[in-house]
MARKEDO-620117 format. One line per field, with one value per atom (N, C-alpha, C): atom name; y, x, z; residue in three letters; residue number from 1. Coordinates in pm, whole numbers, plus 50000, padded with zeros to 5 digits. Layout:
<rs>
atom = [CA:...]
c2 = [Y:...]
c1 = [X:...]
c3 = [Z:...]
res = [ALA:...]
n = [NUM:...]
</rs>
This chain:
<rs>
atom = [N:CA:C:N:CA:C:N:CA:C:N:CA:C:N:CA:C:N:CA:C:N:CA:C:N:CA:C:N:CA:C:N:CA:C:N:CA:C:N:CA:C:N:CA:C:N:CA:C:N:CA:C:N:CA:C:N:CA:C:N:CA:C:N:CA:C:N:CA:C:N:CA:C:N:CA:C:N:CA:C:N:CA:C:N:CA:C:N:CA:C:N:CA:C:N:CA:C:N:CA:C:N:CA:C:N:CA:C:N:CA:C:N:CA:C:N:CA:C:N:CA:C:N:CA:C:N:CA:C:N:CA:C:N:CA:C:N:CA:C:N:CA:C:N:CA:C:N:CA:C:N:CA:C:N:CA:C:N:CA:C:N:CA:C:N:CA:C:N:CA:C:N:CA:C:N:CA:C:N:CA:C:N:CA:C:N:CA:C:N:CA:C:N:CA:C:N:CA:C:N:CA:C:N:CA:C:N:CA:C:N:CA:C:N:CA:C:N:CA:C:N:CA:C:N:CA:C:N:CA:C:N:CA:C:N:CA:C:N:CA:C:N:CA:C:N:CA:C:N:CA:C:N:CA:C:N:CA:C:N:CA:C]
c2 = [64687:64781:64863:64784:64849:64870:64978:65000:65077:65116:65208:65341:65402:65536:65542:65599:65607:65743:65774:65911:65998:65941:66007:66044:65979:65998:66102:66093:66170:66309:66340:66497:66582:66706:66804:66875:66917:66992:67123:67148:67274:67369:67498:67604:67616:67626:67644:67779:67793:67920:67979:68096:68160:68266:68253:68346:68489:68573:68723:68785:68704:68774:68791:68711:68734:68664:68623:68565:68654:68781:68875:68920:68955:68999:68885:68770:68633:68636:68628:68619:68728:68854:68962:68937:68879:68872:68759:68648:68547:68610:68683:68735:68820:68908:69008:68932:68847:68766:68698:68616:68535:68606:68725:68809:68852:68899:68944:68832:68718:68606:68571:68563:68545:68642:68760:68860:68827:68803:68778:68669:68557:68424:68447:68530:68546:68625:68713:68793:68727:68676:68623:68477:68397:68243:68218:68280:68237:68095:68041:67903:67922:67855:67885:67806:67694:67611:67686:67739:67804:67931:68007:68128:68094:67989:67948:67895:67835:67766:67890:67990:68116:68195:68195:68261:68195:68062:67987:68014:68020:68069:68211:68305:68433:68414:68341:68345:68271:68163:68099:68205:68277:68384:68483:68537:68621:68564:68435:68371:68356:68335:68313:68445:68562:68695:68715:68684:68714:68639:68508:68434:68484:68512:68578:68706:68787:68902:68888:68787:68762:68686:68611:68537:68633:68736:68817:68963:68981:69114:69129:69266:69304:69320:69280:69294:69389]
c1 = [50813:50903:50962:50975:51034:51180:51223:51365:51418:51323:51366:51382:51312:51338:51413:51537:51616:51611:51694:51723:51788:51884:51959:51861:51766:51683:51567:51527:51406:51438:51576:51610:51549:51522:51462:51587:51563:51658:51712:51823:51879:51906:51880:51919:52067:52083:52233:52265:52395:52448:52539:52527:52636:52697:52834:52912:52892:52902:52916:52788:52675:52552:52550:52607:52636:52526:52415:52294:52218:52193:52109:52166:52296:52350:52337:52381:52364:52224:52123:51983:51942:51984:51939:51988:52123:52167:52097:52063:51982:51840:51778:51650:51662:51758:51774:51815:51920:51970:51844:51792:51682:51561:51543:51437:51469:51597:51641:51634:51682:51676:51535:51450:51318:51253:51283:51215:51289:51412:51479:51432:51409:51360:51219:51141:51002:50998:51077:51078:51145:51259:51342:51296:51309:51302:51141:51080:50931:50900:50986:50964:50894:50775:50716:50785:50829:50910:51027:51094:51223:51188:51097:51062:50992:50904:50847:50950:51066:51164:51225:51258:51332:51235:51112:51011:51005:51012:51009:51128:51249:51365:51348:51295:51267:51180:51083:50983:51057:51132:51212:51310:51366:51463:51393:51285:51206:51162:51113:51067:51186:51322:51418:51461:51459:51472:51373:51261:51162:51195:51229:51263:51385:51483:51600:51582:51486:51437:51385:51284:51215:51310:51406:51491:51606:51634:51748:51715:51575:51532:51559:51572:51592:51445:51459:51336:51337]
c3 = [50812:50786:50894:51000:51122:51105:51157:51152:51033:50947:50818:50874:50954:51008:51133:51131:51249:51285:51395:51448:51321:51263:51163:51042:51005:50895:50932:51063:51111:51144:51134:51169:51071:51135:51049:50968:50861:50793:50849:50841:50911:50799:50801:50705:50666:50562:50503:50557:50611:50670:50561:50531:50433:50523:50534:50620:50577:50677:50660:50605:50584:50540:50403:50321:50176:50105:50174:50100:50012:50067:49995:49860:49857:49714:49624:49670:49574:49532:49622:49591:49507:49514:49428:49290:49288:49157:49075:49143:49092:49025:49113:49073:48950:48961:48844:48716:48730:48601:48548:48631:48582:48521:48587:48526:48387:48372:48239:48134:48180:48093:48058:48162:48130:48024:48035:47939:47804:47800:47668:47596:47672:47614:47569:47644:47606:47467:47461:47339:47208:47241:47125:47085:47187:47141:47154:47231:47253:47303:47353:47422:47557:47581:47705:47816:47792:47885:47942:47868:47891:47985:47926:48004:48133:48139:48264:48376:48318:48406:48469:48400:48457:48545:48498:48591:48718:48736:48862:48944:48874:48949:48996:48931:48982:49107:49107:49217:49341:49319:49419:49479:49391:49467:49546:49497:49584:49708:49698:49813:49920:49875:49948:50019:49941:49992:50111:50100:50193:50308:50296:50399:50471:50399:50476:50541:50487:50557:50695:50695:50817:50917:50877:50966:51036:50965:51005:51040:51053:51101:51246:51280:51412:51488:51612:51692:51793]
res = [MET:MET:MET:ALA:ALA:ALA:GLY:GLY:GLY:ILE:ILE:ILE:TYR:TYR:TYR:THR:THR:THR:ARG:ARG:ARG:GLU:GLU:GLU:THR:THR:THR:ALA:ALA:ALA:ARG:ARG:ARG:THR:THR:THR:PRO:PRO:PRO:GLN:GLN:GLN:PRO:PRO:PRO:VAL:VAL:VAL:LYS:LYS:LYS:ILE:ILE:ILE:PRO:PRO:PRO:ASN:ASN:ASN:GLY:GLY:GLY:GLU:GLU:GLU:ALA:ALA:ALA:ARG:ARG:ARG:PRO:PRO:PRO:VAL:VAL:VAL:LEU:LEU:LEU:TRP:TRP:TRP:MET:MET:MET:VAL:VAL:VAL:VAL:VAL:VAL:VAL:VAL:VAL:ILE:ILE:ILE:SER:SER:SER:SER:SER:SER:VAL:VAL:VAL:VAL:VAL:VAL:ASN:ASN:ASN:VAL:VAL:VAL:VAL:VAL:VAL:THR:THR:THR:SER:SER:SER:VAL:VAL:VAL:THR:THR:THR:ILE:ILE:ILE:GLY:GLY:GLY:SER:SER:SER:ILE:ILE:ILE:LEU:LEU:LEU:ILE:ILE:ILE:SER:SER:SER:ASN:ASN:ASN:ALA:ALA:ALA:PHE:PHE:PHE:GLY:GLY:GLY:LEU:LEU:LEU:ILE:ILE:ILE:VAL:VAL:VAL:LEU:LEU:LEU:ALA:ALA:ALA:GLY:GLY:GLY:ILE:ILE:ILE:ALA:ALA:ALA:ALA:ALA:ALA:LEU:LEU:LEU:ILE:ILE:ILE:ASN:ASN:ASN:ASP:ASP:ASP:HIS:HIS:HIS:TYR:TYR:TYR:ARG:ARG:ARG:ASN:ASN:ASN:ARG:ARG:ARG:ARG:ARG:ARG:ARG:ARG:ARG]
n = [1:1:1:2:2:2:3:3:3:4:4:4:5:5:5:6:6:6:7:7:7:8:8:8:9:9:9:10:10:10:11:11:11:12:12:12:13:13:13:14:14:14:15:15:15:16:16:16:17:17:17:18:18:18:19:19:19:20:20:20:21:21:21:22:22:22:23:23:23:24:24:24:25:25:25:26:26:26:27:27:27:28:28:28:29:29:29:30:30:30:31:31:31:32:32:32:33:33:33:34:34:34:35:35:35:36:36:36:37:37:37:38:38:38:39:39:39:40:40:40:41:41:41:42:42:42:43:43:43:44:44:44:45:45:45:46:46:46:47:47:47:48:48:48:49:49:49:50:50:50:51:51:51:52:52:52:53:53:53:54:54:54:55:55:55:56:56:56:57:57:57:58:58:58:59:59:59:60:60:60:61:61:61:62:62:62:63:63:63:64:64:64:65:65:65:66:66:66:67:67:67:68:68:68:69:69:69:70:70:70:71:71:71:72:72:72:73:73:73:74:74:74:75:75:75]
</rs>
């Protein structure tokens, strides 16, 4: 299987740059909206799968906010 991995495929992924620091408001909107949808689906529909899916979106948004905070903090 020689030759499968080249320099093009072996590169490390680069973070996506959002211009003008607009990542935080978008991430906060994702976290808030997903939290509300998670609560509403838990109360009304009662589907565990849908509620868990939005819970995972909330956790991913929080992780992205923490990551953005540590990348852009002043030293």
